[in-house]
N, C-alpha and C positions, 0 to 999 in steps of 0.2 A: 334617845338617838343620833349618832353621826352624822353629819351633813358636810356636804362637798359640792363644789359648783358643778363640775360636770363629771360623769362617770360612761366610761367607755368598754361595751361588754364585748370581750374577745379581744386576744394579744396576736392575732394573725399579722401579715402585713398592714391589713386596710385597717384594721384597729391600732395597729401603732400608727401609721402613716397619720390618720384620722387626731390621734393623740397628741402627735407631734404637732401638728397644724395647729389646735388650739391651745397649747400648753405654749407655742410661740408666740400666740395672739394673748396672753395674758391670762389665760383661763386655768385656775384652779382643777387638775384633772386626776382623776384614778382609773385606771384600766385595772380590770378585773377580769381573770382569767382560769376556768374551771382546772385545766391541766397544771403540771408541774414545772412546765417551761413554756417558751414563746412558740408561735408559730410550727403547732403538733401536727396539723392537719390540712388544707385544700394548700396552705401557703409553702408548705414544703415537700405535698407529694404532688408535683407538676413537673412540667418538662424544663422550666427556668429560661425560658425566653424571653428577651426583649422583642416584643411582637413589632411587624412594620405600622400595621393597620391597614394589612390590604383585605381582609376579608366581611368586612361588617357595614353595613346596610347603611346605606350614607345618611349621615344627621343624628344618628343612634348615640348613644351617650357613648356604646362601646367604640364607634368608632371615632368621636371624637375625643373622648378622654386619651384613647390608645393615642392617636395622633400626639396630641397634646403631651401624652405624659412620657412616651418615649423618649424624646429629646432631656426633658427633663431630669429623668431618672439617668440617663447617659452622664448627665455634666452631676449627679448628684455621686455617682458612682466615684466622677476622676476628686470631686471635691473630697469625701470621705475615703480614699482609696480602697473601695467597693471593689471587691474581685471581679471581672468581666472582661470579655472579648467581644467586640463587635466582628461576627464570622463571617456574617451572611448566610441567606437560605436561597435554595432553590425551589422553587414550586413547579412540578414537571408534568408535561402529557404526554402518555407515556406513548401515544397513537395517532394517529389521526381524526378520528371520532373526539379525543378528548382537547383537541384545537380551540374548537369555539367556545368552550368552557374557561380556558387558560385567558383566550382575547377580551372573555367578559370579565373576568378577577382581574386585567391590567384595567379595565378601563374603570371598573369600580373604585380601586384604588385609586387612582387619578382625580378620582369624583371626593373621595376621602382626604384627598391631600399628599400623598404618597408620590412622590412626582421624581422617584430616584432610579425605578425598576428598570431593567434591562430584558430586553426579547432575546433567548440564545436560539439557535438552532443545532440540532444535532448535531454538528460539525463542532460546533463552537462549544458544546456541551463535554463533548471527549475532548477536548485538549483541557478544559477546566477542571474536569472530573473524569477521570478513563474509565472505572468502573462503571459508571453511570449510561444507563440505557434508555434513552428516550427519547420522543421526536421532536420535542423544543421545552422549554422552560422558562421562567421568569427567574433573572437573578435580583433578591432584594438584599442590598450591601447594607440596607440600615437594621438587618435584623440580627440580634446578640442573644449572647447566654450570660448570666447572673450567678454566684451566691447566694440564694436567697437568703438563706440565714445570715450571712453578712451583713445585707440588706436591711432586715431585721435589729438586729445589735447597732444598727446607727442611726434607725429609726428611732428606738427604744432610748439609746444614749442621748439623741438631741430633747427628745420629750424629757427624761429626766434633768438634764441641765438647764431646763426651763421649768423645772418646779414638779413635773408628773411622777405619780407613784404608779408603781407596778405591785399588783396583789395576783399573785400566782396560789395556786387550791382552794379558789373563791367561786364555788359554782352558785349559780343564781339559780333560788327554788323559785322565785316568782317575786309580783310587786303587783304596784297600783296606782294609778293615778291619781292625784291629789289636787287641791286648788292653788297650789304654787311649786307643781311641779311632779315626780315620783317618791315613791318608797319603793327602794329594793330589799328583801331579803335574800342575803350574800351569806353564802355561807356560818349560817348560825346569827348573822347580824343585820339589824335594822339600818340602812343608808339612806337617808334622804338627800334627790339631787334635782337640782331646776333644769340640769341639762343632761339626757341621757342617748347617749349612739347605739342601737344592736346592731352590733360589729361582728355576729356569731356566726357568720361564714354557713355551713349546712344546716346550723341550727337557727337562725335567726326566724324562722317562722314559730320555732317552737318557743324561740323567748318571746316573741310578740304574743304569742296567744297566753303565755304566763303570766303577762299585765295584765290584771282589771282595771277595766277603764278604755281601755284601746279597742276599737269597733273591728270586729270579726270578720266584716266584709271586705274591709283591706290588707288582710294578710294572705298570702297567696299559699297554695298548696305547695310543699316543697317535693321536689322528686331529684332521688340519686341515681346519678349515673357514673358508675365505678370505669373507671379506664385504668388495665394494667398494662405495665413495662416490662420488657426484656432487653436484659443485656448482652452486647454481645461479645462471644467468649474469642478474644485475642484483639489483634489491632484491626481498627478502622480504616478502609483503603478511600473515606472522604475525609475532605477538610471542610465541607461549610454540610450546614441543616440540609436535609433532602424531605419533601414535603409532597406527597401525590396532592390532586384537586382535592378540597373539600368535601367531605359527606353530611349526609343527614347528622345532627347531633354533636356535630365534632370537626378534626379540620384533617381526620384519618390518622391511620397507625402512618407515624413518620420518625424519622432517624435525627436524634439530638447527639450533642454531644454534651460530655461536661468539660470543666474547666483544665482536665486532667488529659482530657483527647479520648475517654470514655466511650463509646457509642450506644444509645440503649434506643429500644423502638417503640413505640406507643403514643399514645394510647389506644387500647382498645374501648371499645363500648358496651357495656352491659346495664340494664335497669335494676336498681336493689330497692328493697322495701325498706332497709336500714342502711345505717353507715355498717361496713363490711370492709377490710382492706386486706382481705385476706387473697393470693393470686394461684390459682390453678395452674401449674405447673403444662397440663393438656391444653390450654387455649393457646400455647406457643405454635402449633399445629396451623392455627388460623393466620398465624403472622406469617409464615414462609413463603405461603402462594402470594399474599398481597407486593411483602418485599420484592420476592423473583422477579415482578413484574419490571421492576424498576433498576434491580441488582440481582442477575440473573445467576448471579456465580457465589451466593451466598451459601456457604457450608451447611451441611444437614449437621443437625445436633451442636448448632453454634450460638442458639437462644437460651439464656437461662433465666429462672425468675428475678425481676428487681425487685419492685415494689408496685403499689397503688395508690391511686388516689380517689375522690370522690368530688365529681362537679356538683356545685349545688345548685341544679337547676331550678327555676318556677316554672318550666315547659316540661311538657312529659313527652311519652312515645307518639311520635307520628304528627306533635306540632311543631311549627317553626321556631326557632331558637328564641326565646327570650331576652329582649335589653336590660342591660342592668336598671333594675327598680330601687331609686333612692325615694324613700318617701319624707318630707316633714310635715310638719302642723299644719301648710298648707293642703295637703293629700288626706291625712287621716285624723286632722281636728285635736291633735293632743300637744299642746303648746308645750315645747323644750323639748321635745322628743323626736329621733333620727334615727328611722330603719333601713338598714341596708339590703335587699333581697339581690340574691341571683348571683352573687360577684362572682363569678367562674374566670375564664379567661377571656380578654385579656387584663385581667384584674390586676395581677404583679404589674404587670408594663405602665398600667393606667395611676396606680396608686398614688403618687403624689398629687396627681391632675385631678384625682378621683378625693383626695383627700380636703383639696382646696373647693372643690367644687360643694362636698359633703357639707364642711364646717361652714359653707356660706349660706346653705340650705337650711340650715341647724337655727342656724343665727339672725336669718332675714327677718 
């Protein structure tokens, strides 16, 4: 039986960040990934936004790790020449009825340590973004965009430089808790490891359930929230990201830009029974009305299906959004096992800070 000190399950941005953190601390690390390439799911099917940390409940892991991770991520991008842009974001109140919610969001952001927001009135907005129609907005200059694949390649390169190994096409078929770690059945091979990190994204609860000896009551139920994105045909009139006020289950259908300036809208929210990335072109009709609340000049037939992503949630329809759930031995009682559940947005922004927190939880 093969033996390795640490196995990380999942080669998305979180798995790679944790693997890098552990390898840089001198651990022997193998990253196992079921797919034929890294970052094929949530890590590459998102808005690629570096969030400032406005939205999340004060004191939550999402709030703390987003704010801590944001500057780490900008610094890392600069150090490693990862393509990114600090383009800024506007969160808009379309009419007077939304102003109290925008004010409440500003107060929450301040509590979270986001201290660079600017309140803009309608006249200031017109000067900044002439195509935008809104009563007021918060300008978040710390919000940006990033090449998520470039980030993952840099994390992998760092991990490999410090001795980590990546095994692609290596699905986990199950495992068991032993007296001195875990035994994992991976792609027809049995591997023994003292430390195991479950960073399987949407599949993290399934991975946990496949490990005999992990208490079932500690494993959350998975919920899959699909979000479709539609690309704008033609040139965008906006220089910044445009977000409506948050809605239940997400941040609303917003406009983001990629590093080439291409605009896309999304994600919407559709609860699914399983992972399904198909985009129904008919869903574009729901986008037009929402977007025209703040961009009345959106042309007809301007939206084309782009892609969809799955938010790996651990709270279902009608429930309040759950925080990141990071379980170490103190929570589930299995020495050497770290479970990462519900790592949705702002997981990309928080990745470096989350990896530090996770590694400390695992080895405490």
